Chimera marker file (.cmm) of the C-alpha trace (Angstrom):
<marker_set name="trace">
<marker id="1" x="19.168" y="58.812" z="111.936" r="1" g="1" b="0" radius="0.5"/>
<marker id="2" x="22.369" y="60.716" z="111.319" r="1" g="1" b="0" radius="0.5"/>
<marker id="3" x="23.793" y="61.184" z="107.846" r="1" g="1" b="0" radius="0.5"/>
<marker id="4" x="26.748" y="58.962" z="108.800" r="1" g="1" b="0" radius="0.5"/>
<marker id="5" x="24.372" y="56.190" z="109.923" r="1" g="1" b="0" radius="0.5"/>
<marker id="6" x="22.363" y="56.504" z="106.709" r="1" g="1" b="0" radius="0.5"/>
<marker id="7" x="25.539" y="56.267" z="104.628" r="1" g="1" b="0" radius="0.5"/>
<marker id="8" x="26.675" y="53.224" z="106.621" r="1" g="1" b="0" radius="0.5"/>
<marker id="9" x="23.289" y="51.532" z="106.110" r="1" g="1" b="0" radius="0.5"/>
<marker id="10" x="23.460" y="52.202" z="102.375" r="1" g="1" b="0" radius="0.5"/>
<marker id="11" x="27.004" y="50.845" z="102.223" r="1" g="1" b="0" radius="0.5"/>
<marker id="12" x="26.006" y="47.673" z="104.070" r="1" g="1" b="0" radius="0.5"/>
<marker id="13" x="23.061" y="47.198" z="101.719" r="1" g="1" b="0" radius="0.5"/>
<marker id="14" x="25.346" y="47.571" z="98.695" r="1" g="1" b="0" radius="0.5"/>
<marker id="15" x="27.755" y="45.002" z="100.161" r="1" g="1" b="0" radius="0.5"/>
<marker id="16" x="24.941" y="42.478" z="100.664" r="1" g="1" b="0" radius="0.5"/>
<marker id="17" x="23.645" y="43.027" z="97.134" r="1" g="1" b="0" radius="0.5"/>
<marker id="18" x="27.165" y="42.687" z="95.698" r="1" g="1" b="0" radius="0.5"/>
<marker id="19" x="27.703" y="39.396" z="97.546" r="1" g="1" b="0" radius="0.5"/>
<marker id="20" x="24.440" y="38.024" z="96.205" r="1" g="1" b="0" radius="0.5"/>
<marker id="21" x="25.192" y="39.181" z="92.634" r="1" g="1" b="0" radius="0.5"/>
<marker id="22" x="27.664" y="36.374" z="91.884" r="1" g="1" b="0" radius="0.5"/>
<marker id="23" x="27.898" y="37.033" z="88.149" r="1" g="1" b="0" radius="0.5"/>
<marker id="24" x="28.311" y="40.803" z="88.763" r="1" g="1" b="0" radius="0.5"/>
<marker id="25" x="25.729" y="41.874" z="86.193" r="1" g="1" b="0" radius="0.5"/>
<marker id="26" x="24.049" y="44.330" z="88.573" r="1" g="1" b="0" radius="0.5"/>
<marker id="27" x="20.935" y="42.163" z="88.890" r="1" g="1" b="0" radius="0.5"/>
<marker id="28" x="19.951" y="39.133" z="90.934" r="1" g="1" b="0" radius="0.5"/>
<marker id="29" x="18.702" y="36.140" z="88.986" r="1" g="1" b="0" radius="0.5"/>
<marker id="30" x="16.557" y="33.473" z="90.666" r="1" g="1" b="0" radius="0.5"/>
<marker id="31" x="19.436" y="31.363" z="91.937" r="1" g="1" b="0" radius="0.5"/>
<marker id="32" x="21.325" y="34.403" z="93.265" r="1" g="1" b="0" radius="0.5"/>
<marker id="33" x="18.166" y="35.740" z="94.879" r="1" g="1" b="0" radius="0.5"/>
<marker id="34" x="17.467" y="32.379" z="96.549" r="1" g="1" b="0" radius="0.5"/>
<marker id="35" x="20.563" y="32.977" z="98.702" r="1" g="1" b="0" radius="0.5"/>
<marker id="36" x="18.512" y="35.576" z="100.606" r="1" g="1" b="0" radius="0.5"/>
<marker id="37" x="16.353" y="32.884" z="102.130" r="1" g="1" b="0" radius="0.5"/>
<marker id="38" x="17.510" y="30.937" z="105.141" r="1" g="1" b="0" radius="0.5"/>
<marker id="39" x="15.719" y="27.578" z="105.410" r="1" g="1" b="0" radius="0.5"/>
<marker id="40" x="16.890" y="27.251" z="109.019" r="1" g="1" b="0" radius="0.5"/>
<marker id="41" x="15.172" y="30.479" z="110.083" r="1" g="1" b="0" radius="0.5"/>
<marker id="42" x="11.830" y="31.122" z="108.419" r="1" g="1" b="0" radius="0.5"/>
<marker id="43" x="10.769" y="28.756" z="105.652" r="1" g="1" b="0" radius="0.5"/>
<marker id="44" x="10.191" y="30.971" z="102.627" r="1" g="1" b="0" radius="0.5"/>
<marker id="45" x="9.827" y="29.984" z="99.013" r="1" g="1" b="0" radius="0.5"/>
<marker id="46" x="12.513" y="32.001" z="97.176" r="1" g="1" b="0" radius="0.5"/>
<marker id="47" x="10.281" y="32.331" z="94.112" r="1" g="1" b="0" radius="0.5"/>
<marker id="48" x="7.423" y="33.950" z="96.013" r="1" g="1" b="0" radius="0.5"/>
<marker id="49" x="9.875" y="36.208" z="97.854" r="1" g="1" b="0" radius="0.5"/>
<marker id="50" x="11.476" y="37.170" z="94.553" r="1" g="1" b="0" radius="0.5"/>
<marker id="51" x="8.067" y="38.112" z="93.173" r="1" g="1" b="0" radius="0.5"/>
<marker id="52" x="7.826" y="40.737" z="95.938" r="1" g="1" b="0" radius="0.5"/>
<marker id="53" x="11.161" y="42.250" z="94.881" r="1" g="1" b="0" radius="0.5"/>
<marker id="54" x="10.895" y="41.849" z="91.087" r="1" g="1" b="0" radius="0.5"/>
<marker id="55" x="8.417" y="44.669" z="90.477" r="1" g="1" b="0" radius="0.5"/>
<marker id="56" x="8.806" y="44.728" z="86.688" r="1" g="1" b="0" radius="0.5"/>
<marker id="57" x="8.385" y="40.910" z="86.503" r="1" g="1" b="0" radius="0.5"/>
<marker id="58" x="11.401" y="40.343" z="84.254" r="1" g="1" b="0" radius="0.5"/>
<marker id="59" x="12.882" y="37.522" z="86.353" r="1" g="1" b="0" radius="0.5"/>
<marker id="60" x="15.710" y="39.735" z="87.628" r="1" g="1" b="0" radius="0.5"/>
<marker id="61" x="16.023" y="41.947" z="90.717" r="1" g="1" b="0" radius="0.5"/>
<marker id="62" x="17.949" y="45.172" z="90.207" r="1" g="1" b="0" radius="0.5"/>
<marker id="63" x="19.662" y="47.072" z="92.990" r="1" g="1" b="0" radius="0.5"/>
<marker id="64" x="16.884" y="49.670" z="92.879" r="1" g="1" b="0" radius="0.5"/>
<marker id="65" x="14.174" y="46.992" z="93.226" r="1" g="1" b="0" radius="0.5"/>
<marker id="66" x="16.168" y="45.426" z="96.069" r="1" g="1" b="0" radius="0.5"/>
<marker id="67" x="16.550" y="48.757" z="97.890" r="1" g="1" b="0" radius="0.5"/>
<marker id="68" x="12.873" y="49.659" z="97.500" r="1" g="1" b="0" radius="0.5"/>
<marker id="69" x="11.728" y="46.284" z="98.839" r="1" g="1" b="0" radius="0.5"/>
<marker id="70" x="14.127" y="46.212" z="101.788" r="1" g="1" b="0" radius="0.5"/>
<marker id="71" x="13.309" y="49.799" z="102.745" r="1" g="1" b="0" radius="0.5"/>
<marker id="72" x="9.603" y="49.045" z="102.485" r="1" g="1" b="0" radius="0.5"/>
<marker id="73" x="9.993" y="45.977" z="104.719" r="1" g="1" b="0" radius="0.5"/>
<marker id="74" x="11.990" y="47.953" z="107.261" r="1" g="1" b="0" radius="0.5"/>
<marker id="75" x="9.387" y="50.725" z="107.268" r="1" g="1" b="0" radius="0.5"/>
<marker id="76" x="6.577" y="48.207" z="107.901" r="1" g="1" b="0" radius="0.5"/>
<marker id="77" x="8.428" y="46.791" z="110.914" r="1" g="1" b="0" radius="0.5"/>
<marker id="78" x="9.568" y="50.169" z="112.326" r="1" g="1" b="0" radius="0.5"/>
<marker id="79" x="6.207" y="50.979" z="113.917" r="1" g="1" b="0" radius="0.5"/>
<marker id="80" x="7.198" y="54.277" z="115.514" r="1" g="1" b="0" radius="0.5"/>
<marker id="81" x="9.136" y="55.406" z="112.403" r="1" g="1" b="0" radius="0.5"/>
<marker id="82" x="12.239" y="56.364" z="114.366" r="1" g="1" b="0" radius="0.5"/>
<marker id="83" x="14.673" y="54.549" z="112.060" r="1" g="1" b="0" radius="0.5"/>
<marker id="84" x="15.405" y="51.799" z="114.593" r="1" g="1" b="0" radius="0.5"/>
<marker id="85" x="13.743" y="48.376" z="114.761" r="1" g="1" b="0" radius="0.5"/>
<marker id="86" x="13.425" y="47.081" z="118.307" r="1" g="1" b="0" radius="0.5"/>
<marker id="87" x="12.807" y="43.541" z="119.554" r="1" g="1" b="0" radius="0.5"/>
<marker id="88" x="9.274" y="44.628" z="120.465" r="1" g="1" b="0" radius="0.5"/>
<marker id="89" x="8.640" y="45.817" z="116.880" r="1" g="1" b="0" radius="0.5"/>
<marker id="90" x="10.047" y="42.531" z="115.505" r="1" g="1" b="0" radius="0.5"/>
<marker id="91" x="7.690" y="40.562" z="117.750" r="1" g="1" b="0" radius="0.5"/>
<marker id="92" x="4.762" y="42.792" z="116.790" r="1" g="1" b="0" radius="0.5"/>
<marker id="93" x="5.511" y="42.183" z="113.108" r="1" g="1" b="0" radius="0.5"/>
<marker id="94" x="5.540" y="38.413" z="113.667" r="1" g="1" b="0" radius="0.5"/>
<marker id="95" x="9.196" y="38.019" z="112.686" r="1" g="1" b="0" radius="0.5"/>
<marker id="96" x="10.522" y="37.200" z="116.131" r="1" g="1" b="0" radius="0.5"/>
<marker id="97" x="8.811" y="35.127" z="118.849" r="1" g="1" b="0" radius="0.5"/>
<link id1="1" id2="2" r="1" g="1" b="0" radius="0.2"/>
<link id1="2" id2="3" r="1" g="1" b="0" radius="0.2"/>
<link id1="3" id2="4" r="1" g="1" b="0" radius="0.2"/>
<link id1="4" id2="5" r="1" g="1" b="0" radius="0.2"/>
<link id1="5" id2="6" r="1" g="1" b="0" radius="0.2"/>
<link id1="6" id2="7" r="1" g="1" b="0" radius="0.2"/>
<link id1="7" id2="8" r="1" g="1" b="0" radius="0.2"/>
<link id1="8" id2="9" r="1" g="1" b="0" radius="0.2"/>
<link id1="9" id2="10" r="1" g="1" b="0" radius="0.2"/>
<link id1="10" id2="11" r="1" g="1" b="0" radius="0.2"/>
<link id1="11" id2="12" r="1" g="1" b="0" radius="0.2"/>
<link id1="12" id2="13" r="1" g="1" b="0" radius="0.2"/>
<link id1="13" id2="14" r="1" g="1" b="0" radius="0.2"/>
<link id1="14" id2="15" r="1" g="1" b="0" radius="0.2"/>
<link id1="15" id2="16" r="1" g="1" b="0" radius="0.2"/>
<link id1="16" id2="17" r="1" g="1" b="0" radius="0.2"/>
<link id1="17" id2="18" r="1" g="1" b="0" radius="0.2"/>
<link id1="18" id2="19" r="1" g="1" b="0" radius="0.2"/>
<link id1="19" id2="20" r="1" g="1" b="0" radius="0.2"/>
<link id1="20" id2="21" r="1" g="1" b="0" radius="0.2"/>
<link id1="21" id2="22" r="1" g="1" b="0" radius="0.2"/>
<link id1="22" id2="23" r="1" g="1" b="0" radius="0.2"/>
<link id1="23" id2="24" r="1" g="1" b="0" radius="0.2"/>
<link id1="24" id2="25" r="1" g="1" b="0" radius="0.2"/>
<link id1="25" id2="26" r="1" g="1" b="0" radius="0.2"/>
<link id1="26" id2="27" r="1" g="1" b="0" radius="0.2"/>
<link id1="27" id2="28" r="1" g="1" b="0" radius="0.2"/>
<link id1="28" id2="29" r="1" g="1" b="0" radius="0.2"/>
<link id1="29" id2="30" r="1" g="1" b="0" radius="0.2"/>
<link id1="30" id2="31" r="1" g="1" b="0" radius="0.2"/>
<link id1="31" id2="32" r="1" g="1" b="0" radius="0.2"/>
<link id1="32" id2="33" r="1" g="1" b="0" radius="0.2"/>
<link id1="33" id2="34" r="1" g="1" b="0" radius="0.2"/>
<link id1="34" id2="35" r="1" g="1" b="0" radius="0.2"/>
<link id1="35" id2="36" r="1" g="1" b="0" radius="0.2"/>
<link id1="36" id2="37" r="1" g="1" b="0" radius="0.2"/>
<link id1="37" id2="38" r="1" g="1" b="0" radius="0.2"/>
<link id1="38" id2="39" r="1" g="1" b="0" radius="0.2"/>
<link id1="39" id2="40" r="1" g="1" b="0" radius="0.2"/>
<link id1="40" id2="41" r="1" g="1" b="0" radius="0.2"/>
<link id1="41" id2="42" r="1" g="1" b="0" radius="0.2"/>
<link id1="42" id2="43" r="1" g="1" b="0" radius="0.2"/>
<link id1="43" id2="44" r="1" g="1" b="0" radius="0.2"/>
<link id1="44" id2="45" r="1" g="1" b="0" radius="0.2"/>
<link id1="45" id2="46" r="1" g="1" b="0" radius="0.2"/>
<link id1="46" id2="47" r="1" g="1" b="0" radius="0.2"/>
<link id1="47" id2="48" r="1" g="1" b="0" radius="0.2"/>
<link id1="48" id2="49" r="1" g="1" b="0" radius="0.2"/>
<link id1="49" id2="50" r="1" g="1" b="0" radius="0.2"/>
<link id1="50" id2="51" r="1" g="1" b="0" radius="0.2"/>
<link id1="51" id2="52" r="1" g="1" b="0" radius="0.2"/>
<link id1="52" id2="53" r="1" g="1" b="0" radius="0.2"/>
<link id1="53" id2="54" r="1" g="1" b="0" radius="0.2"/>
<link id1="54" id2="55" r="1" g="1" b="0" radius="0.2"/>
<link id1="55" id2="56" r="1" g="1" b="0" radius="0.2"/>
<link id1="56" id2="57" r="1" g="1" b="0" radius="0.2"/>
<link id1="57" id2="58" r="1" g="1" b="0" radius="0.2"/>
<link id1="58" id2="59" r="1" g="1" b="0" radius="0.2"/>
<link id1="59" id2="60" r="1" g="1" b="0" radius="0.2"/>
<link id1="60" id2="61" r="1" g="1" b="0" radius="0.2"/>
<link id1="61" id2="62" r="1" g="1" b="0" radius="0.2"/>
<link id1="62" id2="63" r="1" g="1" b="0" radius="0.2"/>
<link id1="63" id2="64" r="1" g="1" b="0" radius="0.2"/>
<link id1="64" id2="65" r="1" g="1" b="0" radius="0.2"/>
<link id1="65" id2="66" r="1" g="1" b="0" radius="0.2"/>
<link id1="66" id2="67" r="1" g="1" b="0" radius="0.2"/>
<link id1="67" id2="68" r="1" g="1" b="0" radius="0.2"/>
<link id1="68" id2="69" r="1" g="1" b="0" radius="0.2"/>
<link id1="69" id2="70" r="1" g="1" b="0" radius="0.2"/>
<link id1="70" id2="71" r="1" g="1" b="0" radius="0.2"/>
<link id1="71" id2="72" r="1" g="1" b="0" radius="0.2"/>
<link id1="72" id2="73" r="1" g="1" b="0" radius="0.2"/>
<link id1="73" id2="74" r="1" g="1" b="0" radius="0.2"/>
<link id1="74" id2="75" r="1" g="1" b="0" radius="0.2"/>
<link id1="75" id2="76" r="1" g="1" b="0" radius="0.2"/>
<link id1="76" id2="77" r="1" g="1" b="0" radius="0.2"/>
<link id1="77" id2="78" r="1" g="1" b="0" radius="0.2"/>
<link id1="78" id2="79" r="1" g="1" b="0" radius="0.2"/>
<link id1="79" id2="80" r="1" g="1" b="0" radius="0.2"/>
<link id1="80" id2="81" r="1" g="1" b="0" radius="0.2"/>
<link id1="81" id2="82" r="1" g="1" b="0" radius="0.2"/>
<link id1="82" id2="83" r="1" g="1" b="0" radius="0.2"/>
<link id1="83" id2="84" r="1" g="1" b="0" radius="0.2"/>
<link id1="84" id2="85" r="1" g="1" b="0" radius="0.2"/>
<link id1="85" id2="86" r="1" g="1" b="0" radius="0.2"/>
<link id1="86" id2="87" r="1" g="1" b="0" radius="0.2"/>
<link id1="87" id2="88" r="1" g="1" b="0" radius="0.2"/>
<link id1="88" id2="89" r="1" g="1" b="0" radius="0.2"/>
<link id1="89" id2="90" r="1" g="1" b="0" radius="0.2"/>
<link id1="90" id2="91" r="1" g="1" b="0" radius="0.2"/>
<link id1="91" id2="92" r="1" g="1" b="0" radius="0.2"/>
<link id1="92" id2="93" r="1" g="1" b="0" radius="0.2"/>
<link id1="93" id2="94" r="1" g="1" b="0" radius="0.2"/>
<link id1="94" id2="95" r="1" g="1" b="0" radius="0.2"/>
<link id1="95" id2="96" r="1" g="1" b="0" radius="0.2"/>
<link id1="96" id2="97" r="1" g="1" b="0" radius="0.2"/>
</marker_set>
């Protein structure tokens, strides 16, 4: 992945986090975090998903916790570790039919 692509990915991640952080305190509370789940896609309990992100168990998700969790998820799906997730890798991970 080029440096420009890495910077763009980071910028997009910051934009998503900022949109979720409605009260702009730099952390996602439970109701803000629940906006990550899409009940029309995969049914996920926002509280159990939040527990994966909230590593210090304080009921808030910081940007650092968010970045670590999303990077970890991406890395698990990116089977060949080339920085790109393909449809085949999504199917293999069970995310896509």
